[in-house]
C-alpha atoms as a printed R data frame, in Angstrom:
    type eleno elety resid chain resno       x      y       z
1   ATOM     1    CA   MET     A     1   0.000  0.000   0.000
2   ATOM     2    CA   THR     A     2   1.402  3.386  -0.912
3   ATOM     3    CA   GLU     A     3   1.239  6.418   1.309
4   ATOM     4    CA   ASN     A     4  -1.284  8.082  -1.029
5   ATOM     5    CA   SER     A     5  -3.780  5.235  -0.852
6   ATOM     6    CA   CYS     A     6  -6.825  5.523   1.348
7   ATOM     7    CA   PRO     A     7  -8.473  2.256   2.428
8   ATOM     8    CA   MET     A     8 -11.497  4.105   3.810
9   ATOM     9    CA   CYS     A     9 -11.992  5.942   0.513
10  ATOM    10    CA   ALA     A    10 -12.490  2.690  -1.385
11  ATOM    11    CA   SER     A    11 -15.162  1.512   1.033
12  ATOM    12    CA   THR     A    12 -17.071  4.781   0.809
13  ATOM    13    CA   PHE     A    13 -17.265  4.817  -2.989
14  ATOM    14    CA   GLY     A    14 -20.313  2.561  -3.161
15  ATOM    15    CA   SER     A    15 -22.204  4.316  -0.392
16  ATOM    16    CA   LEU     A    16 -21.518  7.781  -1.792
17  ATOM    17    CA   LEU     A    17 -22.487  6.644  -5.286
18  ATOM    18    CA   ALA     A    18 -25.730  5.080  -4.025
19  ATOM    19    CA   LYS     A    19 -26.485  8.162  -1.923
20  ATOM    20    CA   GLY     A    20 -25.936 10.415  -4.919
21  ATOM    21    CA   MET     A    21 -28.095  8.345  -7.220
22  ATOM    22    CA   LEU     A    22 -30.924  8.153  -4.671
23  ATOM    23    CA   MET     A    23 -30.769 11.891  -4.060
24  ATOM    24    CA   ILE     A    24 -30.922 12.600  -7.792
25  ATOM    25    CA   ILE     A    25 -33.908 10.269  -8.177
26  ATOM    26    CA   LEU     A    26 -35.641 11.862  -5.178
27  ATOM    27    CA   GLY     A    27 -34.947 15.350  -6.530
28  ATOM    28    CA   ILE     A    28 -36.371 14.481  -9.941
29  ATOM    29    CA   LEU     A    29 -39.439 12.888  -8.363
30  ATOM    30    CA   MET     A    30 -40.001 15.951  -6.190
31  ATOM    31    CA   MET     A    31 -39.736 18.272  -9.181
32  ATOM    32    CA   VAL     A    32 -41.964 16.149 -11.431
33  ATOM    33    CA   PHE     A    33 -44.549 15.043  -8.852
34  ATOM    34    CA   THR     A    34 -44.720 18.193  -6.744
35  ATOM    35    CA   LEU     A    35 -48.250 17.686  -5.442
36  ATOM    36    CA   ALA     A    36 -47.609 14.089  -4.423
37  ATOM    37    CA   SER     A    37 -44.328 15.134  -2.781
38  ATOM    38    CA   LEU     A    38 -46.119 17.878  -0.919
39  ATOM    39    CA   PHE     A    39 -48.749 15.543   0.485
40  ATOM    40    CA   ALA     A    40 -46.187 12.820   1.235
41  ATOM    41    CA   SER     A    41 -44.084 15.273   3.220
42  ATOM    42    CA   GLU     A    42 -47.182 16.484   5.024
43  ATOM    43    CA   ILE     A    43 -48.165 12.931   5.960
44  ATOM    44    CA   LEU     A    44 -44.638 12.297   7.231
45  ATOM    45    CA   LEU     A    45 -44.864 15.501   9.253
46  ATOM    46    CA   ALA     A    46 -48.198 14.384  10.730
47  ATOM    47    CA   ILE     A    47 -46.763 11.006  11.736
48  ATOM    48    CA   LEU     A    48 -43.730 12.715  13.245
49  ATOM    49    CA   LEU     A    49 -45.980 15.054  15.225
50  ATOM    50    CA   ILE     A    50 -47.993 12.148  16.579
51  ATOM    51    CA   PHE     A    51 -44.829 10.325  17.674
52  ATOM    52    CA   VAL     A    52 -43.418 13.476  19.286
53  ATOM    53    CA   GLY     A    53 -46.700 13.981  21.134
54  ATOM    54    CA   ILE     A    54 -46.705 10.393  22.357
55  ATOM    55    CA   THR     A    55 -43.112 10.788  23.473
56  ATOM    56    CA   LEU     A    56 -44.007 13.917  25.393
57  ATOM    57    CA   LEU     A    57 -46.896 12.120  27.093
58  ATOM    58    CA   THR     A    58 -45.027  8.940  27.964
59  ATOM    59    CA   ALA     A    59 -41.562 10.196  28.772
60  ATOM    60    CA   GLY     A    60 -42.621 13.365  30.512
61  ATOM    61    CA   THR     A    61 -39.405 15.103  29.574
62  ATOM    62    CA   THR     A    62 -39.107 18.453  27.919
63  ATOM    63    CA   PHE     A    63 -36.775 19.807  25.322
64  ATOM    64    CA   PHE     A    64 -35.006 21.629  28.119
65  ATOM    65    CA   GLY     A    65 -33.917 18.399  29.797
66  ATOM    66    CA   GLU     A    66 -36.237 18.444  32.781
67  ATOM    67    CA   ALA     A    67 -36.726 14.892  34.036
68  ATOM    68    CA   LYS     A    68 -40.044 15.501  35.765
69  ATOM    69    CA   ARG     A    69 -43.438 15.522  34.115
70  ATOM    70    CA   THR     A    70 -45.233 18.810  34.374
71  ATOM    71    CA   TRP     A    71 -48.801 19.646  33.420
72  ATOM    72    CA   TRP     A    72 -47.728 21.820  30.513
73  ATOM    73    CA   VAL     A    73 -45.709 18.958  28.989
74  ATOM    74    CA   VAL     A    74 -48.832 16.788  29.090
75  ATOM    75    CA   VAL     A    75 -50.899 19.586  27.515
76  ATOM    76    CA   LEU     A    76 -48.200 20.108  24.881
77  ATOM    77    CA   GLY     A    77 -48.170 16.375  24.122
78  ATOM    78    CA   VAL     A    78 -51.938 16.292  23.678
79  ATOM    79    CA   LEU     A    79 -51.865 19.393  21.453
80  ATOM    80    CA   VAL     A    80 -49.081 17.980  19.291
81  ATOM    81    CA   ILE     A    81 -50.984 14.692  18.861
82  ATOM    82    CA   LEU     A    82 -54.165 16.582  17.955
83  ATOM    83    CA   PHE     A    83 -52.260 18.722  15.461
84  ATOM    84    CA   GLY     A    84 -50.787 15.563  13.903
85  ATOM    85    CA   ILE     A    85 -54.212 13.900  13.645
86  ATOM    86    CA   LEU     A    86 -55.738 17.046  12.134
87  ATOM    87    CA   THR     A    87 -52.894 17.128   9.618
88  ATOM    88    CA   LEU     A    88 -53.729 13.558   8.572
89  ATOM    89    CA   ILE     A    89 -57.466 14.281   8.317
90  ATOM    90    CA   PHE     A    90 -57.268 17.738   6.676
91  ATOM    91    CA   PRO     A    91 -53.944 17.890   4.830
92  ATOM    92    CA   GLY     A    92 -54.870 20.841   2.594
93  ATOM    93    CA   ILE     A    93 -56.072 23.085   5.394
94  ATOM    94    CA   MET     A    94 -53.164 22.187   7.649
95  ATOM    95    CA   LEU     A    95 -50.762 22.904   4.788
96  ATOM    96    CA   VAL     A    96 -52.052 26.459   4.668
97  ATOM    97    CA   TYR     A    97 -51.719 26.786   8.441
98  ATOM    98    CA   ALA     A    98 -48.176 25.408   8.299
99  ATOM    99    CA   MET     A    99 -47.284 27.964   5.643
100 ATOM   100    CA   TYR     A   100 -48.738 30.714   7.844
101 ATOM   101    CA   VAL     A   101 -46.504 29.504  10.678
102 ATOM   102    CA   LEU     A   102 -43.494 29.595   8.321
103 ATOM   103    CA   ALA     A   103 -44.549 33.072   7.179
104 ATOM   104    CA   ALA     A   104 -44.753 34.267  10.778
105 ATOM   105    CA   ALA     A   105 -41.336 32.776  11.529
106 ATOM   106    CA   ALA     A   106 -39.824 34.436   8.457
107 ATOM   107    CA   LEU     A   107 -41.405 37.782   9.346
108 ATOM   108    CA   ILE     A   108 -40.317 37.651  12.974
109 ATOM   109    CA   GLY     A   109 -36.796 36.597  11.995
110 ATOM   110    CA   GLY     A   110 -36.619 39.270   9.303
111 ATOM   111    CA   VAL     A   111 -37.834 42.067  11.567
112 ATOM   112    CA   THR     A   112 -35.451 40.919  14.306
113 ATOM   113    CA   ASP     A   113 -32.470 40.803  11.951
114 ATOM   114    CA   LEU     A   114 -33.315 44.210  10.531
115 ATOM   115    CA   ALA     A   115 -33.752 45.717  13.988
116 ATOM   116    CA   VAL     A   116 -30.437 44.307  15.197
117 ATOM   117    CA   ALA     A   117 -28.730 45.624  12.066
118 ATOM   118    CA   LEU     A   118 -30.206 49.093  12.495
119 ATOM   119    CA   MET     A   119 -29.570 49.321  16.237
120 ATOM   120    CA   GLY     A   120 -26.208 47.548  16.237
121 ATOM   121    CA   LYS     A   121 -22.873 49.174  16.932
122 ATOM   122    CA   SER     A   122 -21.201 50.833  14.002
123 ATOM   123    CA   ALA     A   123 -18.101 48.690  14.508
124 ATOM   124    CA   GLN     A   124 -19.946 45.518  13.521
125 ATOM   125    CA   PHE     A   125 -18.810 44.460  10.055
126 ATOM   126    CA   ASN     A   126 -21.817 42.268   9.327
127 ATOM   127    CA   ARG     A   127 -24.564 44.858   9.826
128 ATOM   128    CA   GLY     A   128 -25.105 45.148   6.084
129 ATOM   129    CA   LEU     A   129 -25.479 41.402   5.663
130 ATOM   130    CA   LEU     A   130 -27.778 41.258   8.656
131 ATOM   131    CA   ALA     A   131 -29.928 44.023   7.166
132 ATOM   132    CA   VAL     A   132 -30.088 42.184   3.831
133 ATOM   133    CA   SER     A   133 -31.024 38.991   5.672
134 ATOM   134    CA   GLY     A   134 -33.765 40.846   7.532
135 ATOM   135    CA   ILE     A   135 -35.184 42.405   4.375
136 ATOM   136    CA   LEU     A   136 -35.160 39.033   2.585
137 ATOM   137    CA   GLY     A   137 -36.871 37.405   5.577
138 ATOM   138    CA   ILE     A   138 -39.593 40.043   5.551
139 ATOM   139    CA   ILE     A   139 -40.091 39.646   1.789
140 ATOM   140    CA   LEU     A   140 -40.252 35.863   2.155
141 ATOM   141    CA   GLY     A   141 -42.769 36.121   4.998
142 ATOM   142    CA   VAL     A   142 -44.990 38.479   3.006
143 ATOM   143    CA   LEU     A   143 -44.837 36.194  -0.048
144 ATOM   144    CA   PHE     A   144 -45.803 33.216   2.121
145 ATOM   145    CA   LEU     A   145 -48.740 35.199   3.511
146 ATOM   146    CA   ILE     A   146 -49.948 36.340   0.093
147 ATOM   147    CA   ASN     A   147 -50.252 32.845  -1.367
148 ATOM   148    CA   PRO     A   148 -49.351 30.003   1.000
149 ATOM   149    CA   VAL     A   149 -50.245 27.179  -1.428
150 ATOM   150    CA   ILE     A   150 -47.975 28.409  -4.218
151 ATOM   151    CA   SER     A   151 -45.285 28.991  -1.593
152 ATOM   152    CA   ALA     A   152 -45.565 25.363  -0.463
153 ATOM   153    CA   PHE     A   153 -45.204 24.154  -4.053
154 ATOM   154    CA   THR     A   154 -42.196 26.429  -4.469
155 ATOM   155    CA   ILE     A   155 -40.560 25.022  -1.344
156 ATOM   156    CA   ILE     A   156 -40.997 21.471  -2.673
157 ATOM   157    CA   GLU     A   157 -39.567 22.468  -6.069
158 ATOM   158    CA   ILE     A   158 -36.553 24.134  -4.442
159 ATOM   159    CA   ALA     A   159 -36.041 21.104  -2.205
160 ATOM   160    CA   GLY     A   160 -36.095 18.898  -5.309
161 ATOM   161    CA   ILE     A   161 -33.464 21.093  -6.960
162 ATOM   162    CA   PHE     A   162 -31.292 20.889  -3.840
163 ATOM   163    CA   PHE     A   163 -31.644 17.102  -3.639
164 ATOM   164    CA   PHE     A   164 -30.665 16.851  -7.304
165 ATOM   165    CA   ALA     A   165 -27.643 19.134  -6.803
166 ATOM   166    CA   PHE     A   166 -26.523 17.350  -3.629
167 ATOM   167    CA   GLY     A   167 -26.859 14.034  -5.468
168 ATOM   168    CA   ILE     A   168 -24.486 15.250  -8.167
169 ATOM   169    CA   VAL     A   169 -22.057 16.450  -5.489
170 ATOM   170    CA   ALA     A   170 -22.219 13.043  -3.740
171 ATOM   171    CA   ILE     A   171 -21.452 11.241  -7.020
172 ATOM   172    CA   ILE     A   172 -18.495 13.558  -7.631
173 ATOM   173    CA   GLU     A   173 -17.301 12.861  -4.070
174 ATOM   174    CA   ALA     A   174 -17.618  9.123  -4.726
175 ATOM   175    CA   PHE     A   175 -15.369  9.278  -7.780
176 ATOM   176    CA   MET     A   176 -12.923 11.548  -5.964
177 ATOM   177    CA   ALA     A   177 -12.769  9.035  -3.103
178 ATOM   178    CA   LYS     A   178 -12.230  6.219  -5.601
179 ATOM   179    CA   SER     A   179  -9.393  8.075  -7.305
180 ATOM   180    CA   ALA     A   180  -7.849  8.850  -3.909
181 ATOM   181    CA   SER     A   181  -7.792  5.151  -3.069
182 ATOM   182    CA   ALA     A   182  -6.057  4.207  -6.331
């Protein structure tokens, strides 16, 4: 074995190649079947919410690491389970509500970033970038509020593009790892 060979690189070639191919296939499927991808991701979200709610009810722990069960953790668990069940029963309506939550998060984050940029010290070098981030967050939040359904489709399309691009990168990494092991 030479000093340039990499035994680990040879074993990762197959996994990186498979990962890349699967990501490309998933990206293409998401871009071609956007509606189906949207509902599939919403169903997965609903199932995840139900499991998180059950975990909150049974374990009694919080995200803050408290080991005791408190009444608000039980209430939170019940609410999360109900939200998950409602998402399974009414996927279209819950999609709109989820987009409103994303819009609110984008607006709050954008306003916060813009406020910090405007009130920050003049010595901060990233105030301009923070202001741009805040303005983009506000624009994104407003766009999500204007038409949440089209925004959801756009998110799925962009996710498909990212999966496709990351798949290509993984395949390139696979061949780079293979050439490193030679």
